[in-house]
N, C-alpha and C positions, 0 to 999 in steps of 0.2 A: 902226483898232481901237476908238477911242473911241466912234465911231458905232455899231459893232457891239454894244459894251457897252450903249449907250443903248437900242438896240432890244431887247436881252435883258431889260433892266429894264422896258420897256413890256410885253413878253410876260408877264413875271412878275406885273406889276400886274393884267393881265387874268385870269390864273390865280387870283390872290388874291381878286379881286372875285367870281369864280365860286365859289370856295371859301366865302367869306362868305355868298353866297346860299344855298349848300347847308345851311350851319349854320342860317341864319335860317329857311329853309323847314322844316327838321326841327323847329325850335322851334315854328313855327306849327302844323304837324301835331300835335305833341305837346299843344299848348294846346287844340286842337279835340278830341282824343281825351280829354284830361283832363275837359273840360267835358261831353262826351257820357257818359262812364263815371262821372262824379263821383269821379275818381281823385285823391285828395289828394296822394299820393306823387308822381304824375306832374306835378301842378300845381306842387308845390314844386321839382321838377327843372327846369321851365320858368322859374320865377321866379329861382331861383338861377343858372341858366345865362345870364342876361342879362348878367352881368359879362363873360363870355367874348366875347359879341358886341360889347359896348362896347369891350373891349380890341382886338379885331380892327379895329373902326372907327378907333380912334386910330392903330393901326399903319399902316393903309391911307392914312389922311389924311396921315401923315408921308411915305409913299411918294410920294404925289401932289406934295407940296411939294418933296421932293428931286428929283423928275423935272423939275419946272418950273425949279428952280435950277441943275440940272446944265449945261444949255446952252439956247440959244434954240430951242424946239421949232418945227418947221415947223407950218403951219396944221392939217394933219390930225392930227398928234400932239397939238397943243394941244387940239383938240376932243375927242380920245380921253381925255386926262387930265381935262379939265374935266367931261366926261360921266361918267367913272368916279367922280370925286369926288362928284358929285350922286347917283349911283346908290347908293353906299355909305351916303349919308345916308338915302335912302329905305329901304334895307335895315335900317338901325339903327332907324328908326321902326317898321317892320314888326315887328321883334323886340320893341319896346316894347308894341305891340298884342298880340302873342302872350303877353307877360307879363301883360297885362290879363286875358286868358282864364284864365290860371292863378289870378289873384286872384278872378275871378268864380266859379271852381270851388270855392274855399275858402269862399265865401259862400253858395253854392247848397245848398239842402236838399231841393228838390222841383222837378219840372217843371211849372210852372203852365200853360204853353201848349205842349203836345206837338205841336200842329198847325203851329207856327211852325218852318219848316225851316232852322234856323241851321246845321245840319251841311251841308245841301246848298249853302247860300250859301258856307259855309267851304271846301268842296271846290272851288267854282267860282273863288273868289279865289286859292286855292293854285295852281290851274291857270293863272290869269292871270299870277301872278308867275313861274312856271316858264316860260311862253311868252315873257314879257318878257326873261328872262335868256337864253333861247335866241336870241332876236333880237339881243341884245347880243353874244353869243358868235359868232353867224354873220353879223353885220352885215346883218341882214335888214330893210330898210326897209319892205317890204310888210307884214311881220308886225306892225310897229309900229302901222299903221293898223287892222289887225284887232283888236289888243288894245284900242286906244282905243274902237273901235266896241262891243266886247263890254262895256265898262263901263256902257253904257246899260242893258243887261239886268240887271246887278248892282244898279244904282240902283233900277230898277223893282221887283226882288224885295225889296230892303230897304225900300222904301217901302210895299209891300203888307204885309210882315211887321210893320213898325212900326204901320201902320194897324190890322192885326188885333188887336195888343196893346192899343192905345188904345181901340178900339171895344169889345173885351171888358171892359176896365176900366170904361168908362162904363156898360156893361150889367150889371156885377156888383152884386148887391143887398147893401146894407149895412143891416141892421136893428138894432133896440135890443139884440138878443142878441149882436151882433158886438162883441167886446172891442177895446179900443184896441191891444192887442198884435197881434191878428189883422189889423187894418187896417194897422198899421206893417209887419208881415211881407209883406202883400200889396203895399204900395207899394215895398218893397225888392226883391221879386221882379220887379215890373214894371220898375223902374228898372234893375236888372241886365240884364234881357233887352233892353231898349232900348239900353243901352250896348253890349251884345254885338253887336247888329245894326249900330249906328253904327260900331264898330271894324272889323267885317268890311268894311263899305262903304269905310272909309278904307284898308284893305289894298288893295282894288281901285284906289283912287285913286293909291296909291303905285306899283302895277304900271303904271298909265298914265304916271306920271311917268318910270319907268324906260324905257318905250317911247319917250316924247318925247325923252329925252336921247339914246337910241340913234339915233333919226332924225336928231337934230342932229349926232351924231358921224359918221354915215354919209354924210349928204347936205347937211350944213350948213344944215338946214332947221329953223326954229323953229315950224313949223305946229302941232305938238301941245303946245307949251309954253304953259301958261296964264299 
């Protein structure tokens, strides 16, 4: 009976990790929508919702600790618990990056570079996280490699986007009629956009981390762990 109870707790942990991922993905989508629509109310909802994610993280962390201390886990269970703990850490950091998007929304007053497709990049990294969590749920080792490979495309898109911003900044003419305030606002806009691109790239990195830990959980392979 004790072992059956232990397996039930392992199943509950998986369900809780998947629930946390749903919450985090919703926060990420909301952050992207807030940024696109310049919706300050939605931005505040994302920012204030970070406490819920942090609480979920702490509760799941304790679940992992309790499972490790209940009895000596067999190797596969130990990998599952360890992988789950690392995955909730990545999910918590993704939620932090979503909160950043909310902050950027509150600071944004204009679209300086409408040709930079941050929304397209955002949609792509959301899909990466979704697929990474599906791989975790389905114990799909093959999918882990596909997710890791797709990060190269995200990195390239982010590099191109950042390069566009920097190149346009260099080519922007600042003459004697440009006020100090206008220059300051320009630099703030550029900085915010570059930070947005960087944060979206980091979301992709966390999706790869989730895939890497899933591969470790399923096949005891550290091939994707950096």
